[in-house]
C-alpha positions as a printed Julia matrix, in Angstrom:
431×3 Matrix{Float64}:
   9.51  -33.57  -52.12
  10.18  -36.01  -54.95
   9.09  -34.91  -58.29
   7.62  -37.83  -60.44
   5.67  -35.63  -62.87
   6.24  -36.35  -66.57
   6.44  -32.77  -68.42
   4.8   -32.89  -71.91
   4.62  -30.02  -74.41
   0.68  -30.12  -74.16
   0.78  -29.51  -70.43
  -0.6   -26.08  -69.43
   0.8   -23.67  -66.92
  -0.16  -20.3   -65.16
   2.27  -17.78  -63.6
   1.75  -16.19  -60.19
   3.7   -13.02  -59.56
   5.34  -12.96  -56.22
   8.17  -10.84  -57.44
   7.58   -7.08  -58.25
  10.75   -6.91  -60.22
  12.41   -3.66  -60.63
  15.41   -2.66  -62.77
  17.96   -3.41  -60.06
  16.45   -6.95  -59.68
  17.13   -7.58  -63.48
  20.65   -6.38  -62.93
  21.11   -8.9   -60.12
  19.58  -11.67  -62.27
  21.84  -10.99  -65.17
  25.04  -10.25  -63.34
  24.89  -12.53  -60.24
  22.56  -15.32  -60.74
  23.24  -16.04  -64.4
  26.96  -17.11  -63.64
  25.6   -19.61  -61.3
  22.45  -21.13  -62.98
  23.16  -20.03  -66.66
  21.42  -17.98  -69.31
  18.71  -20.51  -70.23
  17.46  -20.57  -66.72
  17.32  -16.65  -66.51
  15.78  -16.43  -69.95
  13.01  -18.96  -68.63
  12.5   -16.81  -65.47
  12.01  -13.48  -67.64
   9.92  -15.29  -70.18
   7.5   -16.5   -67.32
   7.61  -12.91  -65.77
   6.61  -11.38  -69.33
   3.54  -13.52  -69.34
   2.15  -11.41  -66.74
   0.59   -8.23  -68.32
   0.74   -4.86  -66.66
  -1.0    -4.74  -63.23
  -1.71   -8.43  -63.48
  -0.39  -11.0   -60.93
  -1.75  -14.01  -62.64
  -1.2   -14.98  -66.27
  -3.59  -16.78  -68.73
  -3.2   -20.55  -69.27
  -0.57  -21.36  -71.88
   1.12  -24.57  -73.15
   4.85  -25.63  -72.47
   5.17  -25.9   -76.13
   4.71  -22.09  -76.19
   7.54  -21.81  -73.91
   9.64  -24.24  -75.83
   8.98  -22.24  -79.02
   9.75  -18.9   -77.4
  12.84  -19.97  -75.85
  14.07  -22.23  -78.8
  14.9   -25.03  -76.32
  13.72  -28.72  -76.18
  11.57  -30.28  -73.15
  14.66  -31.64  -71.47
  16.38  -28.15  -71.44
  13.2   -26.49  -70.25
  12.75  -28.96  -67.24
  16.48  -28.53  -66.14
  16.18  -24.72  -66.3
  13.07  -25.01  -64.27
  14.7   -27.01  -61.79
  17.67  -24.59  -61.48
  15.21  -21.81  -60.75
  13.47  -23.96  -58.2
  16.74  -24.96  -56.4
  18.06  -21.3   -56.26
  14.89  -19.89  -54.78
  13.37  -18.13  -57.68
  10.47  -20.45  -58.5
   8.06  -22.5   -56.79
   6.25  -25.31  -58.74
   2.72  -26.91  -58.07
   1.35  -29.78  -60.21
  -2.12  -31.31  -60.72
  -2.59  -34.41  -62.77
  -5.56  -34.55  -65.08
  -6.41  -35.47  -68.84
  -4.03  -32.47  -69.41
  -1.65  -31.89  -66.71
  -1.51  -28.32  -65.01
   1.22  -26.47  -63.55
   1.3   -23.37  -61.39
   4.53  -21.34  -61.32
   5.17  -18.82  -58.61
   7.82  -16.3   -59.41
   9.91  -15.1   -56.48
  12.15  -12.0   -56.34
  15.88  -12.41  -56.4
  17.63  -11.23  -53.26
  19.4    -7.97  -53.27
  23.02   -7.45  -54.34
  23.88   -6.75  -50.77
  22.32   -9.99  -49.59
  23.9   -11.96  -52.63
  27.33  -10.79  -51.6
  26.83  -11.64  -48.03
  25.25  -15.1   -48.59
  27.28  -18.07  -47.39
  26.82  -20.08  -50.62
  25.99  -17.55  -53.49
  29.06  -15.32  -52.89
  31.44  -18.18  -52.82
  30.04  -19.88  -55.88
  30.03  -16.83  -57.88
  33.65  -16.13  -57.13
  34.57  -19.74  -57.93
  32.66  -19.32  -61.35
  33.84  -15.89  -62.24
  37.47  -15.84  -61.04
  39.01  -13.18  -59.06
  39.31  -10.49  -61.75
  35.76  -10.62  -63.11
  34.34  -11.16  -59.61
  36.05   -7.87  -58.56
  34.73   -6.16  -61.51
  31.13   -7.29  -60.87
  31.59   -6.44  -57.02
  32.66   -2.79  -57.85
  29.74   -2.28  -60.04
  27.38   -2.93  -57.16
  29.46   -0.87  -54.46
  27.89    2.36  -53.36
  30.15    5.45  -54.29
  31.89    7.0   -51.42
  30.79   10.56  -50.62
  32.64   12.87  -48.36
  30.34   14.59  -45.9
  33.16   16.27  -43.99
  32.14   19.85  -43.19
  28.37   18.93  -43.52
  25.72   19.15  -40.86
  22.53   16.98  -41.04
  19.44   19.06  -40.93
  16.81   16.46  -41.85
  13.35   17.17  -40.28
  12.37   14.26  -37.99
   8.94   12.66  -38.44
   7.41   14.05  -35.18
   8.59   17.58  -36.07
   6.97   17.45  -39.39
   3.65   15.71  -38.67
   1.26   15.67  -35.73
  -1.62   13.08  -34.92
  -5.25   14.24  -35.38
  -8.33   12.33  -34.24
 -10.28   11.29  -37.17
 -13.12    8.41  -37.79
 -12.03    4.98  -36.59
 -10.91    3.0   -39.74
  -9.53   -0.52  -39.9
  -8.15   -2.2   -42.99
  -7.39   -5.99  -43.6
  -3.9    -5.94  -45.44
  -3.12   -9.7   -45.57
  -3.89   -9.84  -49.33
  -1.77   -6.86  -50.4
   0.7    -7.79  -52.9
   4.21   -7.92  -51.6
   7.79   -8.47  -52.81
   8.59  -12.15  -51.79
  11.84  -13.96  -51.76
  11.82  -17.61  -51.43
  14.45  -19.37  -48.96
  16.44  -22.1   -50.41
  14.83  -25.51  -49.77
  16.89  -28.58  -48.82
  16.01  -32.2   -49.26
  18.2   -33.41  -46.45
  18.25  -32.44  -42.84
  21.3   -31.41  -40.94
  21.81  -33.42  -37.64
  22.04  -30.57  -35.21
  21.69  -32.97  -32.27
  24.88  -34.65  -33.22
  26.55  -31.23  -33.64
  25.44  -30.3   -30.04
  26.57  -33.58  -28.69
  29.97  -33.15  -30.18
  30.47  -29.64  -28.6
  32.07  -29.22  -25.02
  29.28  -28.19  -22.78
  31.29  -25.91  -20.72
  32.34  -23.74  -24.0
  29.09  -24.01  -26.07
  25.91  -22.18  -25.38
  23.1   -24.2   -27.1
  20.94  -20.94  -27.19
  23.24  -19.56  -30.09
  21.53  -22.17  -32.35
  18.71  -19.72  -33.29
  17.0   -19.94  -36.71
  19.51  -17.64  -38.48
  22.67  -19.55  -37.22
  21.05  -22.91  -37.95
  20.32  -21.62  -41.59
  23.98  -20.6   -41.89
  25.45  -23.86  -40.69
  23.08  -25.79  -42.94
  24.04  -23.61  -45.88
  27.74  -23.87  -45.14
  27.68  -27.67  -44.62
  25.99  -28.2   -47.88
  28.18  -26.01  -49.92
  31.43  -27.36  -48.39
  30.1   -31.02  -47.97
  30.73  -31.24  -44.25
  29.25  -33.79  -41.83
  28.01  -32.62  -38.33
  31.21  -33.77  -36.62
  33.49  -31.84  -38.84
  31.28  -28.81  -38.6
  31.38  -29.08  -34.79
  35.14  -28.94  -34.9
  34.94  -25.72  -37.04
  32.18  -24.22  -34.82
  34.45  -24.84  -31.73
  37.03  -22.28  -32.95
  34.35  -19.86  -34.06
  32.93  -19.27  -30.64
  33.23  -15.92  -28.66
  34.08  -15.57  -25.02
  30.27  -15.97  -24.32
  30.01  -19.36  -25.98
  28.16  -17.86  -28.89
  28.77  -18.37  -32.67
  30.57  -15.53  -34.38
  29.08  -15.71  -37.83
  32.0   -14.01  -39.62
  34.54  -16.32  -37.93
  32.51  -19.4   -38.95
  32.37  -18.45  -42.5
  36.09  -17.81  -42.56
  37.12  -20.89  -40.68
  34.9   -23.18  -42.95
  36.22  -21.53  -46.13
  39.81  -22.07  -44.61
  39.2   -25.73  -43.57
  37.74  -26.59  -47.17
  40.76  -24.67  -49.0
  43.42  -26.38  -46.81
  41.87  -29.84  -47.84
  41.35  -29.01  -51.47
  44.53  -27.28  -52.54
  43.27  -23.71  -51.94
  40.27  -24.05  -54.2
  36.8   -23.08  -53.45
  33.56  -25.15  -54.31
  31.0   -24.84  -56.99
  27.51  -26.02  -57.59
  26.38  -28.71  -60.01
  23.69  -31.39  -60.04
  24.75  -33.67  -57.17
  22.93  -36.77  -58.51
  20.96  -37.55  -61.73
  18.02  -35.37  -62.41
  14.56  -37.04  -61.81
  13.47  -36.63  -65.34
  16.48  -38.84  -66.46
  15.9   -41.74  -63.97
  15.21  -45.05  -65.08
  11.39  -46.39  -64.36
  10.96  -47.83  -60.85
  10.32  -51.42  -59.92
  13.3   -53.09  -61.87
  14.84  -55.35  -59.39
  17.23  -57.28  -61.59
  20.87  -57.03  -60.92
  21.28  -54.68  -64.15
  18.26  -52.43  -62.61
  19.89  -52.26  -59.32
  23.18  -51.38  -60.97
  21.71  -48.49  -62.93
  19.96  -47.26  -59.67
  23.35  -47.18  -58.04
  24.69  -44.97  -60.87
  21.7   -42.72  -60.69
  21.31  -42.18  -56.93
  24.8   -41.36  -55.95
  27.0   -38.32  -56.51
  30.2   -38.86  -58.77
  32.18  -37.69  -55.76
  30.86  -40.44  -53.42
  31.0   -43.03  -56.18
  34.65  -42.36  -56.81
  35.3   -42.13  -53.07
  33.72  -45.73  -52.83
  36.06  -46.95  -55.55
  39.01  -45.55  -53.46
  37.86  -47.79  -50.61
  36.5   -44.86  -48.69
  39.62  -42.64  -49.19
  38.94  -38.99  -50.51
  39.74  -38.71  -54.15
  42.89  -36.75  -54.98
  42.92  -33.2   -56.15
  43.66  -34.46  -59.7
  40.86  -36.76  -59.78
  38.48  -34.22  -58.5
  39.58  -31.9   -61.31
  38.62  -34.76  -63.61
  35.1   -35.1   -62.15
  34.63  -31.27  -62.26
  35.61  -31.2   -65.89
  33.14  -33.86  -66.69
  30.29  -32.33  -64.91
  30.94  -28.66  -65.55
  32.97  -28.55  -68.84
  31.31  -31.64  -70.67
  28.09  -30.95  -68.88
  27.63  -34.86  -68.65
  24.98  -35.99  -66.28
  26.1   -37.46  -63.02
  24.83  -40.97  -63.71
  26.77  -40.96  -66.98
  29.81  -39.77  -65.26
  29.62  -42.63  -62.65
  29.23  -45.24  -65.58
  32.28  -43.6   -67.24
  34.49  -43.58  -64.17
  33.45  -47.21  -63.49
  34.36  -48.33  -67.12
  37.7   -46.54  -67.25
  38.86  -47.6   -63.7
  38.12  -51.25  -64.66
  39.76  -51.37  -68.14
  42.64  -49.04  -67.36
  44.3   -50.83  -64.18
  42.26  -48.58  -61.71
  43.8   -45.43  -63.24
  41.88  -42.29  -64.3
  43.96  -40.89  -67.11
  42.65  -37.29  -68.03
  43.29  -37.3   -71.72
  41.76  -40.82  -72.12
  38.65  -40.27  -70.1
  38.03  -36.81  -71.84
  38.28  -38.54  -75.34
  35.4   -40.77  -74.23
  33.53  -37.89  -72.57
  33.58  -35.96  -76.04
  32.41  -38.93  -77.79
  29.54  -39.45  -75.26
  28.68  -35.82  -75.4
  28.46  -35.8   -79.25
  26.18  -38.97  -78.96
  23.91  -37.06  -76.49
  24.18  -39.84  -73.87
  22.19  -38.78  -70.96
  21.09  -41.82  -69.0
  22.92  -44.66  -67.1
  21.26  -47.15  -69.42
  22.56  -45.32  -72.33
  26.14  -45.05  -71.02
  26.29  -48.71  -70.1
  25.21  -49.7   -73.61
  27.78  -47.34  -75.26
  30.44  -48.77  -73.0
  29.66  -52.1   -73.86
  29.91  -51.32  -77.66
  33.33  -49.59  -77.11
  34.79  -52.57  -75.18
  33.79  -54.85  -78.09
  35.56  -52.56  -80.47
  38.53  -52.39  -78.03
  38.91  -56.23  -77.74
  39.45  -56.43  -81.52
  42.48  -54.13  -81.41
  44.4   -56.33  -78.62
  46.01  -59.66  -78.73
  44.56  -62.78  -77.29
  46.65  -62.58  -74.34
  45.7   -59.18  -73.43
  41.92  -60.09  -73.84
  42.5   -62.68  -71.21
  43.86  -60.27  -68.77
  40.97  -57.84  -69.24
  38.35  -60.61  -68.77
  38.47  -60.86  -65.3
  38.14  -57.14  -64.4
  34.97  -56.36  -66.61
  32.0   -55.15  -64.95
  29.28  -57.9   -64.58
  26.79  -55.69  -66.67
  29.0   -55.94  -69.9
  28.11  -58.07  -72.94
  24.94  -59.38  -71.84
  21.36  -58.76  -70.37
  22.01  -59.73  -66.66
  19.44  -62.07  -65.16
  20.02  -63.51  -61.63
  20.27  -67.04  -62.9
  23.02  -66.02  -65.44
  25.49  -64.56  -62.82
  28.36  -66.74  -61.83
  29.53  -66.88  -58.15
  32.22  -64.49  -59.08
  30.13  -62.13  -60.76
  27.5   -62.37  -57.71
  30.22  -61.42  -55.28
  31.48  -58.53  -57.57
  27.88  -57.35  -57.85
  27.1   -57.48  -54.25
  30.31  -55.82  -53.15
  29.57  -52.79  -55.37
  25.83  -52.48  -54.52
  26.38  -52.95  -50.72
  28.48  -49.75  -50.6
  25.63  -47.59  -51.3
  22.73  -49.28  -49.32
C-alpha cells in the first residue's frame, strides 16, 4: 500500500507488542538482522520495545520528537529506519490523520536463527554483507554443540505413562485473545506472475500441485532477491524437478544461486532501496516536461535506468560495481544515482569512469543531496563551472549532448524539436 503520510515530530504514536522478545531474539536482532538493516533500525526497534512496561502490551501515547531525542536522529533517518523494519517484517504501521496525526506501531518477533539461516533471502544477503570469514564466525556461534550419546539408552517417560485422564467438571475456555509470539511475513508490493511460469513449463514434466503456498513463497522470494522474471524462473524450475514432477526446494535454491553467480561473476546479491523512498518523492501533479523527468528518476531503480541507457542490454559487472558503490558505500538515494549516471554519461562520451563519478558522488554526499530535483540543480551548477574551463570548440561539442533539463526551467513551449525528441525518447522507455 502506498504511504503518503507526512511524518512530523509532533505526531503521536503507540506501540503494540506482538513480539514477546527473549534473550535469544535479541541476539538474532543484533547479529543477524543488524548487518542487513543497520544499527539505527535495530535501535529504533529496541526503543519501541522499551516503551512497553513490564507485563504491558500497549504503550502510552508519545510523540515522534521523543523518539528523535532518545535516538539522536533526525526525522528523515527515523522514517528510513522505520521503513526498513517494515520491509523486513519486524514492524507494521497504521496511520490515522487528524489535527495531530496518530500512528500505531505493531512490533513483531524476529525469526529464529534456524529460520534465518534457512531463509532464501536473509541468509544470502547476510553472507554477502558480512563476507565468508565473518559469516562463518556468526554461523558457528548459533550452531548447536555436538554431543556424543554413544553408549547411552534413552529412558524418558512418555506422556501416557506419566499421566492419566480423570473426569472433572466440564470447562471451556476462549483462547483467541491470549498473547502470542507473532512473526510477520515479508510483504511484497508486486505480484509474481505464476500463470506465466506455469504456461512456460512442459505439461508432461511439471505437476501444478507442487505450487502450494510454501513453494509459491519460496519462488517469489527467490525471484525478488535474484531479479528473475517468470520465464527465467521457469527455466530454473525445470531443472529443479524430481522424478514426480515436484519442485525440490533445495535444488531450486542452489540452481537459482548458480544461475545468478554465473551471470554476475560469481557474486551474490544484496538488498538496497530499489527506488526513491516515498518521503523524498516530489509532489504529485507536476505534468511539465521537467516534472515528468523528475518522476522518471524517482520511480525506476538505478539498475533498470542504466540498462535503459544501454539500449536494453544488461549493465556490465564493472558498471554494476559502480552502482552498488553509489548506493551502498556512498548511500546516495536511487533518484540521485539516476541523475548522476545520466549526467556523467552525457558529458563523458557515454562512459562511466569510476574515479570521476565517485568524486562527484563524494561532493553530493557532503552537500546532503537527497532528491532528484536537488541533484539536477547541482548538476546544472557543476556544468556551468565545467564550461568555463574548456575552450569554445569543446563547448560546441558538448552542447548537443546535454540533457534538455539543463540551464533553464523547462516549459513545453520552450522545447525545441530536437529537445522534444530527446525528452520523449527517454520518457517512453519507462512508460
